[in-house]
Structures are given as structure tokens and as C-alpha cells.
C-alpha positions in Angstrom: -6.4 -25.0 7.5 -6.4 -25.2 11.0 -4.6 -22.8 11.9 -3.9 -18.8 11.2 -0.2 -19.5 10.0 -1.4 -21.8 7.9 -3.8 -19.0 6.1 -2.3 -17.7 2.5 -1.6 -14.0 3.5 -4.2 -13.3 0.6 -6.5 -15.3 2.3 -6.4 -13.2 5.3 -7.7 -10.2 3.8 -10.7 -12.5 2.7 -11.2 -13.6 5.9 -11.1 -10.3 7.6 -13.2 -9.0 5.5 -15.8 -11.3 5.1 -15.9 -11.4 9.2 -16.0 -7.9 9.7 -19.2 -7.6 6.7 -21.3 -10.6 8.8 -22.9 -7.9 10.9 -24.3 -6.4 7.5 -22.3 -2.9 7.3 -19.4 -3.0 5.2 -16.2 -3.9 6.4 -13.5 -1.1 6.7 -10.3 -0.4 4.9 -8.3 2.3 5.9 -5.5 4.1 4.0 -2.8 6.4 5.4 0.3 7.5 3.9 3.7 6.5 5.3 5.4 8.8 7.7 3.1 11.5 7.4 2.5 13.9 9.0 5.9 12.7 10.4 8.3 9.3 10.5 8.2 9.5 14.4 4.4 9.1 14.4 4.3 6.3 11.5 4.1 3.3 14.2 1.7 5.3 16.8 -0.6 6.2 13.6 -0.6 2.5 12.1 -1.3 1.1 15.7 -4.3 3.2 15.9 -5.6 2.5 12.8 -5.1 -1.2 12.8 -7.0 -1.7 16.0 -10.3 -0.2 14.7 -9.7 -1.4 10.7 -10.4 -4.2 9.1 -7.5 -3.9 6.7 -5.2 -1.3 6.6 -3.5 0.0 2.9 -0.4 2.0 3.2 0.3 3.9 0.8 4.4 4.5 -0.4 5.0 8.0 -1.3 5.9 9.2 -4.9 6.8 11.9 -6.4 4.0 11.5 -9.6 0.8 10.1 -7.7 -1.5 10.6 -10.7 -4.4 8.7 -9.2 -4.7 10.6 -5.9 -6.0 13.8 -5.0 -4.5 16.8 -3.6 -4.9 15.6 -0.1 -2.7 12.5 -0.6 -0.2 14.3 -3.2 0.5 16.8 -0.2 0.7 14.1 1.8 3.6 12.4 -0.5 5.6 15.2 -0.8 6.0 15.7 2.4 6.9 12.2 3.1 9.5 12.2 0.7 11.1 15.2 2.0 10.9 13.7 5.4 13.2 10.8 3.8 10.6 8.2 4.1 11.4 5.3 1.4 10.3 1.1 0.6 12.7 -0.3 2.4 12.3 2.3 5.4 8.7 1.3 5.2 9.0 -2.7 5.5 12.0 -2.1 8.6 9.0 -0.5 10.1 6.4 -3.1 9.8 9.3 -5.6 10.9 9.5 -4.2 14.0 6.0 -4.0 14.7 4.3 -7.3 13.8 0.7 -6.2 13.2 -2.7 -8.8 13.2 -4.2 -6.8 11.4 -3.8 -7.6 7.6 -1.7 -4.9 5.4 -1.9 -4.0 1.8 1.1 -1.8 0.1 -0.6 0.9 -2.6 2.2 1.8 -4.7 2.7 3.1 -8.2 5.3 0.4 -10.2 8.0 2.7 -10.1 9.3 2.6 -6.8 8.9 -1.3 -6.6 10.5 -2.0 -9.9 13.4 0.0 -8.1 13.7 -2.1 -5.0 13.7 -5.2 -6.9 10.4 -7.1 -7.6 11.6 -10.5 -6.5 13.4 -9.0 -3.3 10.5 -6.7 -2.4 7.3 -9.3 -2.5 9.9 -11.9 -0.1 10.4 -9.0 1.9 7.1 -7.6 2.3 6.0 -11.2 3.1 8.1 -12.0 5.9 7.0 -8.5 7.6 3.1 -9.4 7.7 2.4 -7.7 4.0 -0.4 -9.5 2.9 -0.8 -7.8 -1.0 -0.5 -5.0 -3.1 -2.5 -2.0 -5.1 -0.5 -0.8 -8.0 -3.1 1.6 -9.6 -0.6 2.1 -12.7 0.4 -1.5 -13.6 -2.3 -2.5 -16.5 -3.4 -6.1 -15.9 -1.8 -7.2 -19.1 1.5 -5.7 -18.1 1.1 -7.2 -14.6 2.3 -11.1 -15.4 5.9 -11.1 -13.8 4.7 -9.0 -10.5 1.7 -11.8 -10.1 3.8 -14.6 -10.4 6.3 -13.4 -7.9 3.2 -12.7 -5.6 1.1 -15.8 -6.3 4.6 -17.8 -5.2 4.4 -15.8 -2.0 1.0 -15.8 -1.6 0.3 -12.4 -1.7 -3.0 -10.7 -3.1 -2.8 -8.3 -6.3 -5.7 -6.3 -5.7 -7.4 -5.3 -9.5 -9.0 -1.7 -9.9 -12.3 -1.4 -11.8 -14.4 1.5 -12.5 -17.8 2.7 -13.4 -16.4 3.5 -17.4 -14.7 -0.3 -17.3 -15.7 -1.8 -20.3 -17.9 -4.9 -19.6 -15.4 -7.6 -20.9 -12.6 -6.4 -19.0 -14.2 -5.6 -16.2 -15.2 -9.8 -15.9 -11.3 -10.1 -16.6 -10.1 -8.2 -13.9 -12.6 -8.7 -11.4 -12.3 -12.1 -11.7 -8.8 -11.9 -11.6 -8.3 -9.8 -8.7 -6.6 -11.3 -5.2 -8.1 -10.3 -1.4 -10.7 -8.0 -2.9 -11.8 -5.9 -5.6 -10.8 -2.6 -5.3 -14.7 -0.7 -7.2 -13.4 2.7 -7.5 -17.4 4.5 -7.8 -16.6 7.7 -9.5 -14.3 8.8 -12.4 -11.6 11.3 -11.6 -8.8 11.1 -8.4 -9.0 10.1 -4.8 -10.7 12.8 -2.7 -12.8 13.3 -5.0 -16.2 14.9 -3.5 -18.5 14.5 -6.4 -21.7 12.4 -6.1 -21.3 8.8 -7.2 -23.1 7.8 -10.5 -26.8 6.9 -10.5 -26.6 3.4 -11.4 -24.1 2.4 -8.9 -26.2 -0.5 -7.5 -25.8 -1.8 -11.1 -22.3 -1.4 -11.6 -21.5 -2.7 -8.2 -23.6 -5.5 -8.9 -22.1 -6.5 -11.9 -19.0 -6.0 -10.4 -19.7 -8.7 -7.5 -21.2 -10.8 -9.8 -18.2 -11.4 -11.3 -15.4 -11.6 -8.4 -14.2 -14.6 -6.5 -13.0 -12.5 -3.7 -15.0 -9.6 -1.8 -15.8 -5.9 -3.3 -14.8 -3.1 -1.7 -16.1 0.3 -2.3 -13.1 3.5 -3.0 -12.4 7.0 -3.7 -14.7 10.0 -2.1 -15.7 8.0 1.2 -15.9 10.5 3.6 -18.9 10.2 5.8 -21.2 7.2 7.7 -23.5 8.2 5.6 -22.1 7.6 3.0 -20.9 4.2 3.9 -24.7 3.7 5.0 -25.8 3.5 1.2 -23.5 1.2 -0.2 -24.8 -1.5 2.8 -25.8 -4.4 0.9 -24.1 -3.4 -2.3 -20.1 -4.0 -1.3 -18.3 -6.1 1.6 -16.2 -3.2 2.4 -15.5 0.2 2.2 -12.0 2.2 1.6 -11.2 5.4 3.3 -8.2 7.5 2.2 -8.0 11.1 1.5 -10.3 12.1 4.3 -8.5 9.4 7.3 -5.1 11.2 5.8 -6.6 15.1 6.6 -7.5 13.7 10.1 -4.0 12.6 10.8 -2.9 16.2 9.7 -5.2 18.2 11.6 -3.6 16.4 14.6 -6.9 13.8 15.7 -7.8 10.6 16.7 -7.8 8.3 13.6 -8.8 5.6 16.0 -11.9 7.7 17.0 -12.8 9.0 13.3 -13.1 5.5 11.9 -15.1 4.0 15.0 -17.6 7.0 14.2 -18.1 5.5 10.9 -19.3 2.3 12.2 -21.1 0.9 15.0 -18.8 0.1 17.7 -16.8 -3.7 17.2 -18.6 -5.8 19.0 
């Protein structure tokens, strides 16, 4: 590929993560709930986060976010009350045209209601590089995967410490953009310690993956990220960043404090 424009959207995620990880520190994927804490601040918050993170994950508010803890549940409820919709999110992204690779994290119902073919085509047009859909099992994702392939978008797969070995190999090998390696059981925002055999688990994920491996759930501090150095290509910070936005603090400054200054 001779130009950035000729790179498939899903490959932009891979390139961004691998480039960021060259200095030995995990790349940074940052999550925010669209329209939280207010619709009016969305563009400013997204721009600030995108200026510091290597990839940004935008949460589509949903009434029953079963994989998320209380922080993101609260953010989703408030965004829904403010009238945030998937259509509004795509319109906002179309107006912004950010360079940082973007992912939409959504439960499947809002995507299905919007219309899968329409969604994937419009998402590609506004700079979305892929999707994370926690409640869409790989075995039931054939239609959606086929549509994302047509547009060059990623469909990120999630694995956990209790994923059966054969299934872990299947999911990690099929994932695009990166593999989302959940580091603990439970919901997002959980602060319980990661399993003692986390290094072995992440090694198995990396052995099966063809794309970068990023760890998520419960990542809140520089110390946690340091502990994952050499084990993953990137980390995902979600609930803690949503709380930063909720407190009215600078998301850019908070993200910058998680790692050395960018070159």
C-alpha cells in the first residue's frame, strides 16, 4: 500500500496499535459513551481523547448493557435520556472526520434495528474502522461479518480467561483489528485482581492471534499497564475514563498520565 487512503479501515487499527507499541509500552485504546456526560460535549471530548489515544472505542448507549458495570450503565442511561441514537452518532462522526481509528462498541439490538447493511456502509463512510459487539456470538455473526468484510471493517472478537482452549484459538484467529482479551470474569469496571495465570492466558491468546492483542476490563492505572508490558500489544481503558468525564476533568491529561509522553 502506497498511501494511507489505500489501507483498509480494519488495517488502520492494526497499524496504529503496532506503531504505538514499538516503544515497548502497550498502545492505548480509550472508551467513551457517546453523548455522555452531555451531547453538547461529545465532539470536544472525542477530539481530546483521540488526540492522546491510539484507537478510540465509542460506546453506543443501550438500555441493557449486560457486559458493563455500573459506571457505563449509568452513562448509557443518561445518554439515552438525552436522546443519543446511533443515527446521531454517525452524523456527529461525519461532521468531525477524525484521523484516529474509531470503533463502535454496541450491543446487537441497536445495530439490527438500524439495518445492518445500511449501518456498515454509513459507518465506513464516516471513518469507523470496525465494531465490537459483546452479545453477538461468533457462531451467529456470519451475516454481519460478511457485511463488514465488504467494507473492509473489523469485527473484533472477545476472549476471556475461561474461554475453552479450542474456542479461544477459533476466536483469536478470526478476530480483526485486534483481539479483545478480557483479563477477568465479570463486567467492565470490576476492580478485582486479574487471575494469577494471566501471563499464560495472554500468551495463548497471542499465539492464536493474527492481529494485535489488547487487554481490557478493570484497567485503571499506570501500574496495571506497566504490569502488562510485554504481555499485550495494547490496553483498553473504559469505566475509569468515563468517570473522568463525569467529574469534568481533562480526559487528555488523564490518558497522557497513563504512559510516557508521546513522541
